[in-house]
TORZAMAR-819812 format. One record per residue (C-alpha): residue number from 0; residue in three letters; x, y, z. Coordinates in steps of 0.2 Angstrom, whole numbers. Layout:
<pts>
pt pos NUM | code ALA | c1 X | c2 Y | c3 Z
...
</pts>
This chain:
<pts>
pt pos 0 | code MET | c1 -493 | c2 53 | c3 939
pt pos 1 | code VAL | c1 -476 | c2 45 | c3 943
pt pos 2 | code PHE | c1 -481 | c2 28 | c3 935
pt pos 3 | code GLY | c1 -488 | c2 38 | c3 920
pt pos 4 | code ASN | c1 -471 | c2 48 | c3 918
pt pos 5 | code PHE | c1 -461 | c2 31 | c3 919
pt pos 6 | code PHE | c1 -472 | c2 23 | c3 906
pt pos 7 | code ARG | c1 -469 | c2 38 | c3 894
pt pos 8 | code ILE | c1 -450 | c2 38 | c3 897
pt pos 9 | code THR | c1 -450 | c2 19 | c3 895
pt pos 10 | code LYS | c1 -460 | c2 21 | c3 878
pt pos 11 | code THR | c1 -448 | c2 35 | c3 872
pt pos 12 | code ILE | c1 -432 | c2 25 | c3 876
pt pos 13 | code PHE | c1 -440 | c2 10 | c3 867
pt pos 14 | code TYR | c1 -444 | c2 21 | c3 852
pt pos 15 | code LEU | c1 -426 | c2 28 | c3 851
pt pos 16 | code LYS | c1 -419 | c2 11 | c3 852
pt pos 17 | code LYS | c1 -430 | c2 6 | c3 838
pt pos 18 | code VAL | c1 -425 | c2 21 | c3 827
pt pos 19 | code ILE | c1 -406 | c2 17 | c3 831
pt pos 20 | code LEU | c1 -408 | c2 -1 | c3 827
pt pos 21 | code MET | c1 -417 | c2 3 | c3 810
pt pos 22 | code LYS | c1 -403 | c2 16 | c3 806
pt pos 23 | code TYR | c1 -390 | c2 3 | c3 808
pt pos 24 | code LEU | c1 -400 | c2 -10 | c3 799
pt pos 25 | code PHE | c1 -402 | c2 1 | c3 784
pt pos 26 | code SER | c1 -384 | c2 5 | c3 784
pt pos 27 | code PHE | c1 -380 | c2 -13 | c3 785
pt pos 28 | code LEU | c1 -391 | c2 -17 | c3 770
pt pos 29 | code PHE | c1 -384 | c2 -2 | c3 760
pt pos 30 | code MET | c1 -367 | c2 -8 | c3 763
pt pos 31 | code GLY | c1 -372 | c2 -26 | c3 758
pt pos 32 | code LEU | c1 -380 | c2 -20 | c3 742
pt pos 33 | code PHE | c1 -365 | c2 -10 | c3 738
pt pos 34 | code PHE | c1 -354 | c2 -25 | c3 741
pt pos 35 | code VAL | c1 -365 | c2 -36 | c3 730
pt pos 36 | code SER | c1 -366 | c2 -23 | c3 717
pt pos 37 | code ALA | c1 -347 | c2 -21 | c3 717
pt pos 38 | code VAL | c1 -344 | c2 -40 | c3 716
pt pos 39 | code ALA | c1 -357 | c2 -41 | c3 702
pt pos 40 | code GLN | c1 -349 | c2 -27 | c3 692
pt pos 41 | code LYS | c1 -332 | c2 -36 | c3 694
pt pos 42 | code ARG | c1 -339 | c2 -52 | c3 689
pt pos 43 | code ASP | c1 -349 | c2 -45 | c3 674
pt pos 44 | code PHE | c1 -333 | c2 -39 | c3 666
pt pos 45 | code THR | c1 -328 | c2 -56 | c3 662
pt pos 46 | code VAL | c1 -343 | c2 -58 | c3 650
pt pos 47 | code TYR | c1 -334 | c2 -46 | c3 638
pt pos 48 | code ILE | c1 -319 | c2 -57 | c3 637
pt pos 49 | code GLU | c1 -317 | c2 -73 | c3 627
pt pos 50 | code THR | c1 -301 | c2 -83 | c3 626
pt pos 51 | code SER | c1 -306 | c2 -101 | c3 621
pt pos 52 | code ASP | c1 -298 | c2 -98 | c3 603
pt pos 53 | code ILE | c1 -281 | c2 -97 | c3 611
pt pos 54 | code ARG | c1 -283 | c2 -113 | c3 620
pt pos 55 | code ASN | c1 -289 | c2 -122 | c3 605
pt pos 56 | code PHE | c1 -276 | c2 -115 | c3 594
pt pos 57 | code TRP | c1 -262 | c2 -122 | c3 605
pt pos 58 | code ILE | c1 -271 | c2 -139 | c3 607
pt pos 59 | code ALA | c1 -272 | c2 -140 | c3 588
pt pos 60 | code TYR | c1 -254 | c2 -134 | c3 586
pt pos 61 | code ASP | c1 -247 | c2 -148 | c3 598
pt pos 62 | code GLU | c1 -258 | c2 -161 | c3 589
pt pos 63 | code ILE | c1 -251 | c2 -157 | c3 572
pt pos 64 | code GLN | c1 -233 | c2 -160 | c3 578
pt pos 65 | code LYS | c1 -237 | c2 -178 | c3 580
pt pos 66 | code THR | c1 -238 | c2 -181 | c3 561
pt pos 67 | code SER | c1 -227 | c2 -177 | c3 546
pt pos 68 | code ASN | c1 -241 | c2 -179 | c3 533
pt pos 69 | code PRO | c1 -246 | c2 -162 | c3 527
pt pos 70 | code GLU | c1 -264 | c2 -167 | c3 523
pt pos 71 | code ASP | c1 -266 | c2 -174 | c3 541
pt pos 72 | code LYS | c1 -260 | c2 -158 | c3 548
pt pos 73 | code ILE | c1 -272 | c2 -148 | c3 538
pt pos 74 | code SER | c1 -287 | c2 -160 | c3 543
pt pos 75 | code ILE | c1 -281 | c2 -160 | c3 562
pt pos 76 | code PHE | c1 -280 | c2 -141 | c3 563
pt pos 77 | code GLN | c1 -296 | c2 -138 | c3 554
pt pos 78 | code LYS | c1 -305 | c2 -150 | c3 566
pt pos 79 | code LEU | c1 -297 | c2 -144 | c3 582
pt pos 80 | code TYR | c1 -296 | c2 -125 | c3 579
pt pos 81 | code VAL | c1 -306 | c2 -119 | c3 564
pt pos 82 | code ASP | c1 -321 | c2 -130 | c3 567
pt pos 83 | code ASN | c1 -322 | c2 -125 | c3 585
pt pos 84 | code ALA | c1 -320 | c2 -106 | c3 582
pt pos 85 | code THR | c1 -330 | c2 -94 | c3 592
pt pos 86 | code PRO | c1 -341 | c2 -82 | c3 583
pt pos 87 | code GLY | c1 -327 | c2 -69 | c3 584
pt pos 88 | code LEU | c1 -314 | c2 -80 | c3 576
pt pos 89 | code LYS | c1 -327 | c2 -86 | c3 563
pt pos 90 | code ASP | c1 -329 | c2 -68 | c3 557
pt pos 91 | code PHE | c1 -311 | c2 -65 | c3 558
pt pos 92 | code ILE | c1 -307 | c2 -80 | c3 547
pt pos 93 | code LYS | c1 -320 | c2 -75 | c3 534
pt pos 94 | code SER | c1 -314 | c2 -57 | c3 534
pt pos 95 | code ARG | c1 -296 | c2 -62 | c3 531
pt pos 96 | code ASN | c1 -299 | c2 -77 | c3 520
pt pos 97 | code LEU | c1 -289 | c2 -88 | c3 532
pt pos 98 | code THR | c1 -288 | c2 -106 | c3 528
pt pos 99 | code SER | c1 -280 | c2 -121 | c3 538
pt pos 100 | code GLU | c1 -268 | c2 -124 | c3 523
pt pos 101 | code GLN | c1 -261 | c2 -106 | c3 526
pt pos 102 | code TRP | c1 -259 | c2 -109 | c3 544
pt pos 103 | code ILE | c1 -249 | c2 -125 | c3 541
pt pos 104 | code GLU | c1 -238 | c2 -116 | c3 528
pt pos 105 | code SER | c1 -235 | c2 -102 | c3 541
pt pos 106 | code PHE | c1 -230 | c2 -115 | c3 554
pt pos 107 | code ASP | c1 -217 | c2 -122 | c3 542
pt pos 108 | code ALA | c1 -210 | c2 -106 | c3 536
pt pos 109 | code LYS | c1 -210 | c2 -97 | c3 553
pt pos 110 | code PRO | c1 -207 | c2 -110 | c3 567
pt pos 111 | code LYS | c1 -196 | c2 -98 | c3 578
pt pos 112 | code PHE | c1 -209 | c2 -85 | c3 578
pt pos 113 | code TRP | c1 -224 | c2 -97 | c3 582
pt pos 114 | code ASN | c1 -214 | c2 -105 | c3 596
pt pos 115 | code SER | c1 -208 | c2 -89 | c3 604
pt pos 116 | code ILE | c1 -225 | c2 -81 | c3 604
pt pos 117 | code ARG | c1 -234 | c2 -95 | c3 613
pt pos 118 | code SER | c1 -231 | c2 -90 | c3 631
pt pos 119 | code LYS | c1 -236 | c2 -72 | c3 627
pt pos 120 | code THR | c1 -253 | c2 -78 | c3 621
pt pos 121 | code GLU | c1 -256 | c2 -91 | c3 634
pt pos 122 | code ASN | c1 -253 | c2 -78 | c3 648
pt pos 123 | code ILE | c1 -263 | c2 -64 | c3 640
pt pos 124 | code GLN | c1 -275 | c2 -64 | c3 654
pt pos 125 | code LYS | c1 -262 | c2 -54 | c3 664
pt pos 126 | code ASP | c1 -268 | c2 -38 | c3 656
pt pos 127 | code PHE | c1 -286 | c2 -41 | c3 658
pt pos 128 | code LYS | c1 -287 | c2 -29 | c3 674
pt pos 129 | code ASN | c1 -280 | c2 -15 | c3 663
pt pos 130 | code ILE | c1 -292 | c2 -19 | c3 650
pt pos 131 | code GLU | c1 -306 | c2 -17 | c3 663
pt pos 132 | code ILE | c1 -299 | c2 0 | c3 667
pt pos 133 | code LEU | c1 -300 | c2 4 | c3 649
pt pos 134 | code TYR | c1 -319 | c2 1 | c3 650
pt pos 135 | code GLN | c1 -320 | c2 12 | c3 665
pt pos 136 | code ASN | c1 -310 | c2 26 | c3 658
pt pos 137 | code PHE | c1 -321 | c2 26 | c3 642
pt pos 138 | code SER | c1 -337 | c2 27 | c3 652
pt pos 139 | code ARG | c1 -330 | c2 42 | c3 661
pt pos 140 | code LEU | c1 -323 | c2 50 | c3 645
pt pos 141 | code TYR | c1 -339 | c2 47 | c3 634
pt pos 142 | code ALA | c1 -356 | c2 46 | c3 640
pt pos 143 | code GLY | c1 -362 | c2 35 | c3 626
pt pos 144 | code PHE | c1 -350 | c2 22 | c3 629
pt pos 145 | code SER | c1 -357 | c2 4 | c3 626
pt pos 146 | code PRO | c1 -346 | c2 -10 | c3 631
pt pos 147 | code SER | c1 -342 | c2 -23 | c3 617
pt pos 148 | code LYS | c1 -336 | c2 -41 | c3 618
pt pos 149 | code ILE | c1 -318 | c2 -45 | c3 615
pt pos 150 | code TYR | c1 -313 | c2 -61 | c3 606
pt pos 151 | code PHE | c1 -294 | c2 -65 | c3 609
pt pos 152 | code THR | c1 -290 | c2 -76 | c3 594
pt pos 153 | code ILE | c1 -275 | c2 -81 | c3 585
pt pos 154 | code GLY | c1 -274 | c2 -77 | c3 567
pt pos 155 | code ASN | c1 -261 | c2 -79 | c3 554
pt pos 156 | code LEU | c1 -251 | c2 -62 | c3 554
pt pos 157 | code LYS | c1 -266 | c2 -54 | c3 545
pt pos 158 | code GLY | c1 -270 | c2 -41 | c3 558
pt pos 159 | code GLY | c1 -268 | c2 -37 | c3 576
pt pos 160 | code GLY | c1 -286 | c2 -31 | c3 579
pt pos 161 | code THR | c1 -302 | c2 -27 | c3 570
pt pos 162 | code VAL | c1 -320 | c2 -24 | c3 573
pt pos 163 | code ILE | c1 -334 | c2 -35 | c3 565
pt pos 164 | code ASN | c1 -352 | c2 -35 | c3 569
pt pos 165 | code GLY | c1 -349 | c2 -24 | c3 584
pt pos 166 | code ASN | c1 -337 | c2 -36 | c3 592
pt pos 167 | code LEU | c1 -318 | c2 -32 | c3 595
pt pos 168 | code ILE | c1 -307 | c2 -46 | c3 588
pt pos 169 | code ILE | c1 -289 | c2 -47 | c3 593
pt pos 170 | code GLY | c1 -276 | c2 -56 | c3 583
pt pos 171 | code SER | c1 -266 | c2 -61 | c3 599
pt pos 172 | code GLU | c1 -250 | c2 -67 | c3 589
pt pos 173 | code LEU | c1 -247 | c2 -49 | c3 583
pt pos 174 | code ALA | c1 -255 | c2 -40 | c3 598
pt pos 175 | code ALA | c1 -244 | c2 -48 | c3 611
pt pos 176 | code SER | c1 -228 | c2 -48 | c3 601
pt pos 177 | code ASP | c1 -214 | c2 -37 | c3 607
pt pos 178 | code ALA | c1 -195 | c2 -36 | c3 606
pt pos 179 | code THR | c1 -193 | c2 -52 | c3 616
pt pos 180 | code VAL | c1 -201 | c2 -62 | c3 602
pt pos 181 | code ASP | c1 -191 | c2 -71 | c3 588
pt pos 182 | code TYR | c1 -196 | c2 -61 | c3 573
pt pos 183 | code SER | c1 -181 | c2 -65 | c3 562
pt pos 184 | code GLU | c1 -192 | c2 -74 | c3 550
pt pos 185 | code LEU | c1 -204 | c2 -59 | c3 547
pt pos 186 | code SER | c1 -203 | c2 -44 | c3 536
pt pos 187 | code ARG | c1 -195 | c2 -28 | c3 541
pt pos 188 | code ASN | c1 -211 | c2 -19 | c3 545
pt pos 189 | code TYR | c1 -217 | c2 -33 | c3 556
pt pos 190 | code GLN | c1 -201 | c2 -32 | c3 565
pt pos 191 | code ASP | c1 -201 | c2 -13 | c3 567
pt pos 192 | code ARG | c1 -218 | c2 -14 | c3 575
pt pos 193 | code MET | c1 -214 | c2 -28 | c3 587
pt pos 194 | code LYS | c1 -198 | c2 -19 | c3 592
pt pos 195 | code ILE | c1 -208 | c2 -5 | c3 600
pt pos 196 | code ASN | c1 -224 | c2 -14 | c3 605
pt pos 197 | code SER | c1 -227 | c2 -15 | c3 624
pt pos 198 | code GLY | c1 -242 | c2 -27 | c3 625
pt pos 199 | code ILE | c1 -260 | c2 -28 | c3 620
pt pos 200 | code ILE | c1 -267 | c2 -13 | c3 629
pt pos 201 | code PHE | c1 -265 | c2 1 | c3 617
pt pos 202 | code LEU | c1 -271 | c2 -10 | c3 602
pt pos 203 | code THR | c1 -286 | c2 -15 | c3 612
pt pos 204 | code ALA | c1 -289 | c2 3 | c3 617
pt pos 205 | code HIS | c1 -288 | c2 8 | c3 598
pt pos 206 | code GLU | c1 -300 | c2 -6 | c3 593
pt pos 207 | code LEU | c1 -312 | c2 -2 | c3 607
pt pos 208 | code VAL | c1 -314 | c2 15 | c3 600
pt pos 209 | code HIS | c1 -319 | c2 8 | c3 583
pt pos 210 | code THR | c1 -333 | c2 -1 | c3 592
pt pos 211 | code GLN | c1 -340 | c2 16 | c3 597
pt pos 212 | code GLN | c1 -337 | c2 25 | c3 581
pt pos 213 | code ASN | c1 -350 | c2 30 | c3 569
pt pos 214 | code LEU | c1 -347 | c2 17 | c3 555
pt pos 215 | code ARG | c1 -363 | c2 18 | c3 545
pt pos 216 | code ASP | c1 -354 | c2 15 | c3 529
pt pos 217 | code ALA | c1 -338 | c2 7 | c3 525
pt pos 218 | code LYS | c1 -336 | c2 16 | c3 508
pt pos 219 | code THR | c1 -327 | c2 33 | c3 510
pt pos 220 | code ASN | c1 -313 | c2 42 | c3 503
pt pos 221 | code LEU | c1 -295 | c2 42 | c3 510
pt pos 222 | code LEU | c1 -298 | c2 57 | c3 522
pt pos 223 | code GLY | c1 -312 | c2 48 | c3 530
pt pos 224 | code LEU | c1 -303 | c2 32 | c3 532
pt pos 225 | code CYS | c1 -287 | c2 40 | c3 539
pt pos 226 | code LEU | c1 -298 | c2 50 | c3 551
pt pos 227 | code LYS | c1 -307 | c2 34 | c3 557
pt pos 228 | code GLU | c1 -290 | c2 26 | c3 561
pt pos 229 | code GLY | c1 -280 | c2 41 | c3 567
pt pos 230 | code SER | c1 -295 | c2 47 | c3 579
pt pos 231 | code ALA | c1 -295 | c2 29 | c3 586
pt pos 232 | code ASP | c1 -276 | c2 31 | c3 590
pt pos 233 | code PHE | c1 -279 | c2 49 | c3 598
pt pos 234 | code ILE | c1 -294 | c2 43 | c3 609
pt pos 235 | code ALA | c1 -283 | c2 27 | c3 614
pt pos 236 | code GLU | c1 -270 | c2 39 | c3 620
pt pos 237 | code MET | c1 -283 | c2 47 | c3 631
pt pos 238 | code LEU | c1 -289 | c2 30 | c3 637
pt pos 239 | code THR | c1 -272 | c2 23 | c3 642
pt pos 240 | code GLY | c1 -263 | c2 39 | c3 646
pt pos 241 | code LYS | c1 -249 | c2 34 | c3 635
pt pos 242 | code ASN | c1 -243 | c2 40 | c3 618
pt pos 243 | code VAL | c1 -245 | c2 29 | c3 602
pt pos 244 | code GLU | c1 -230 | c2 18 | c3 600
pt pos 245 | code ALA | c1 -229 | c2 17 | c3 581
pt pos 246 | code SER | c1 -215 | c2 21 | c3 569
pt pos 247 | code TYR | c1 -228 | c2 31 | c3 558
pt pos 248 | code ILE | c1 -230 | c2 43 | c3 572
pt pos 249 | code LYS | c1 -211 | c2 47 | c3 574
pt pos 250 | code TYR | c1 -209 | c2 48 | c3 555
pt pos 251 | code GLY | c1 -224 | c2 58 | c3 553
pt pos 252 | code MET | c1 -219 | c2 71 | c3 566
pt pos 253 | code GLN | c1 -202 | c2 73 | c3 557
pt pos 254 | code HIS | c1 -210 | c2 74 | c3 540
pt pos 255 | code GLN | c1 -226 | c2 83 | c3 542
pt pos 256 | code TYR | c1 -224 | c2 96 | c3 528
pt pos 257 | code SER | c1 -220 | c2 84 | c3 514
pt pos 258 | code LEU | c1 -233 | c2 71 | c3 520
pt pos 259 | code TRP | c1 -246 | c2 84 | c3 520
pt pos 260 | code ASN | c1 -242 | c2 90 | c3 502
pt pos 261 | code ASP | c1 -243 | c2 72 | c3 496
pt pos 262 | code PHE | c1 -259 | c2 68 | c3 507
pt pos 263 | code GLN | c1 -269 | c2 83 | c3 501
pt pos 264 | code LYS | c1 -267 | c2 77 | c3 483
pt pos 265 | code GLU | c1 -275 | c2 60 | c3 487
pt pos 266 | code MET | c1 -286 | c2 63 | c3 502
pt pos 267 | code ASN | c1 -302 | c2 65 | c3 491
pt pos 268 | code ASP | c1 -299 | c2 49 | c3 481
pt pos 269 | code SER | c1 -303 | c2 31 | c3 486
pt pos 270 | code ASP | c1 -286 | c2 23 | c3 483
pt pos 271 | code PHE | c1 -277 | c2 21 | c3 500
pt pos 272 | code GLN | c1 -263 | c2 10 | c3 495
pt pos 273 | code ASN | c1 -250 | c2 23 | c3 498
pt pos 274 | code TRP | c1 -256 | c2 27 | c3 516
pt pos 275 | code LEU | c1 -265 | c2 12 | c3 524
pt pos 276 | code SER | c1 -264 | c2 -7 | c3 525
pt pos 277 | code ASN | c1 -247 | c2 -7 | c3 515
pt pos 278 | code THR | c1 -236 | c2 -16 | c3 527
pt pos 279 | code THR | c1 -231 | c2 -28 | c3 514
pt pos 280 | code THR | c1 -229 | c2 -16 | c3 500
pt pos 281 | code ILE | c1 -221 | c2 0 | c3 507
pt pos 282 | code LYS | c1 -202 | c2 0 | c3 506
pt pos 283 | code ASP | c1 -194 | c2 17 | c3 509
pt pos 284 | code LYS | c1 -204 | c2 23 | c3 524
pt pos 285 | code PRO | c1 -215 | c2 16 | c3 538
pt pos 286 | code ALA | c1 -232 | c2 8 | c3 534
pt pos 287 | code ASP | c1 -249 | c2 16 | c3 538
pt pos 288 | code LEU | c1 -244 | c2 34 | c3 537
pt pos 289 | code GLY | c1 -262 | c2 38 | c3 535
pt pos 290 | code TYR | c1 -265 | c2 34 | c3 553
pt pos 291 | code PHE | c1 -253 | c2 48 | c3 557
pt pos 292 | code MET | c1 -262 | c2 60 | c3 546
pt pos 293 | code GLY | c1 -279 | c2 56 | c3 554
pt pos 294 | code TYR | c1 -271 | c2 57 | c3 571
pt pos 295 | code ILE | c1 -263 | c2 74 | c3 569
pt pos 296 | code ILE | c1 -279 | c2 81 | c3 562
pt pos 297 | code THR | c1 -289 | c2 74 | c3 576
pt pos 298 | code LYS | c1 -276 | c2 80 | c3 589
pt pos 299 | code ARG | c1 -277 | c2 98 | c3 582
pt pos 300 | code PHE | c1 -296 | c2 98 | c3 582
pt pos 301 | code TYR | c1 -296 | c2 93 | c3 600
pt pos 302 | code GLU | c1 -283 | c2 106 | c3 605
pt pos 303 | code ARG | c1 -293 | c2 120 | c3 597
pt pos 304 | code SER | c1 -309 | c2 115 | c3 605
pt pos 305 | code LYS | c1 -314 | c2 125 | c3 620
pt pos 306 | code ASP | c1 -327 | c2 111 | c3 626
pt pos 307 | code LYS | c1 -316 | c2 96 | c3 627
pt pos 308 | code LYS | c1 -331 | c2 84 | c3 632
pt pos 309 | code SER | c1 -340 | c2 90 | c3 616
pt pos 310 | code ALA | c1 -325 | c2 88 | c3 606
pt pos 311 | code VAL | c1 -323 | c2 69 | c3 611
pt pos 312 | code ASN | c1 -342 | c2 67 | c3 607
pt pos 313 | code THR | c1 -339 | c2 75 | c3 590
pt pos 314 | code ILE | c1 -324 | c2 64 | c3 586
pt pos 315 | code ILE | c1 -332 | c2 48 | c3 590
pt pos 316 | code ASN | c1 -348 | c2 52 | c3 581
pt pos 317 | code LEU | c1 -340 | c2 59 | c3 566
pt pos 318 | code ASP | c1 -348 | c2 50 | c3 550
pt pos 319 | code PHE | c1 -332 | c2 45 | c3 541
pt pos 320 | code SER | c1 -342 | c2 41 | c3 525
pt pos 321 | code ASN | c1 -349 | c2 59 | c3 524
pt pos 322 | code THR | c1 -336 | c2 69 | c3 514
pt pos 323 | code SER | c1 -344 | c2 85 | c3 519
pt pos 324 | code GLU | c1 -343 | c2 81 | c3 538
pt pos 325 | code THR | c1 -325 | c2 75 | c3 536
pt pos 326 | code GLU | c1 -320 | c2 90 | c3 526
pt pos 327 | code ASN | c1 -328 | c2 102 | c3 539
pt pos 328 | code PHE | c1 -319 | c2 92 | c3 553
pt pos 329 | code LEU | c1 -302 | c2 95 | c3 544
pt pos 330 | code GLU | c1 -306 | c2 114 | c3 542
pt pos 331 | code GLN | c1 -311 | c2 116 | c3 560
pt pos 332 | code SER | c1 -295 | c2 107 | c3 565
pt pos 333 | code GLY | c1 -285 | c2 121 | c3 557
pt pos 334 | code TYR | c1 -272 | c2 109 | c3 552
pt pos 335 | code LYS | c1 -273 | c2 115 | c3 533
pt pos 336 | code THR | c1 -267 | c2 132 | c3 538
pt pos 337 | code ASP | c1 -256 | c2 127 | c3 553
pt pos 338 | code ILE | c1 -245 | c2 116 | c3 542
pt pos 339 | code LYS | c1 -241 | c2 130 | c3 529
</pts>
C-alpha cells in the first residue's frame, strides 16, 4: 500500500512537471512567433518603398556636369536616368510628357534650386518611419485599406505626387521642398507652397488616400474633381493629425461666401481651369482653390454624420464620376445651406 501510494504520488508529480513544462514551452513558442511576426511586418513594409530613381537621378546629374555639350548632356541623362526608370517613374514620365531635353533645360535655368534640393531628396528615408505610421493609421481608420507601393522619383517640377496604376508616385523635388530651399528661380505659387511645406508626410498621406478612393472613371464634372482632391486632404488630416498646410485653405476660410458663389456657377461643368491645376496661370489668388471647396464640403459632411466610421467609408468610396452621388453628398453635407 505504501509503495502504491508512493508510485501514485511520483506519477502525479511527474505529470504536473510535464504540464508546467508544456505551458512554458507553448508560451515560449507564442512569444517567438509574435517576435517573428513583428519582425516580418516591419521588414514587409520596406517592399512598399522604392527610391532607386533618386539615386539614379543624382548619378546622372553629376555625370552631365562633366561635359558642356548639350547633346551629350541629353544622351547621358537619358541613359543613366530615364532608361533606368522604375515602373513608377516610367508612368510618371508618360503622364507628364517629360523628356531628357526638358530636364537639361531646367538644370540650366534653375541651378540654385536643383543644387539646394539635393540633400533633401537624398535623405528622404528619414521620414519612412512616419510613412509606416500612416499605413498603420489608415488600417485602423478604414477597414478596406489596401497598401500600395510608393515610388519616390524626381520629376521636373510637374507635380509633387500622383497615383497611376494603383501606385503612389512622389515627385521628391517638390514634395521635399521647404522654406530652406533656394526657390528664387521659381514662380510665386511654387515659392508660396515651399514656404509653408514641412516635408513629404502630408503629401504622401494625400496621395495615399487617392490609392484607396473609388476612381472608376476619370471623367467627371468640377464638383466631382474637387471632392476627389478635397476629401483626400481631409482624410490626410485624420491620418497625420495635422492641418492642411496650403495657402488655398487659409484663403478659402477667409473668402468662403464669394468662393461658393463662384463655384456653384461652374461646379456642374467640366472646365476646371479656374479651380484646379492652375499654378502657372492663376494671378490674383492662390492656385487650386478647388481643393478647398472639396475639403470644406467633405469636412461638413463628416461633422454632420453621427456614425463617423461609416462617414469615412462613404467619403473614400464615393464615385466621383457619378454626378448624382456627388450632388447627394453635397446635399448631405449641408454646406449649401450653411454658407448662405
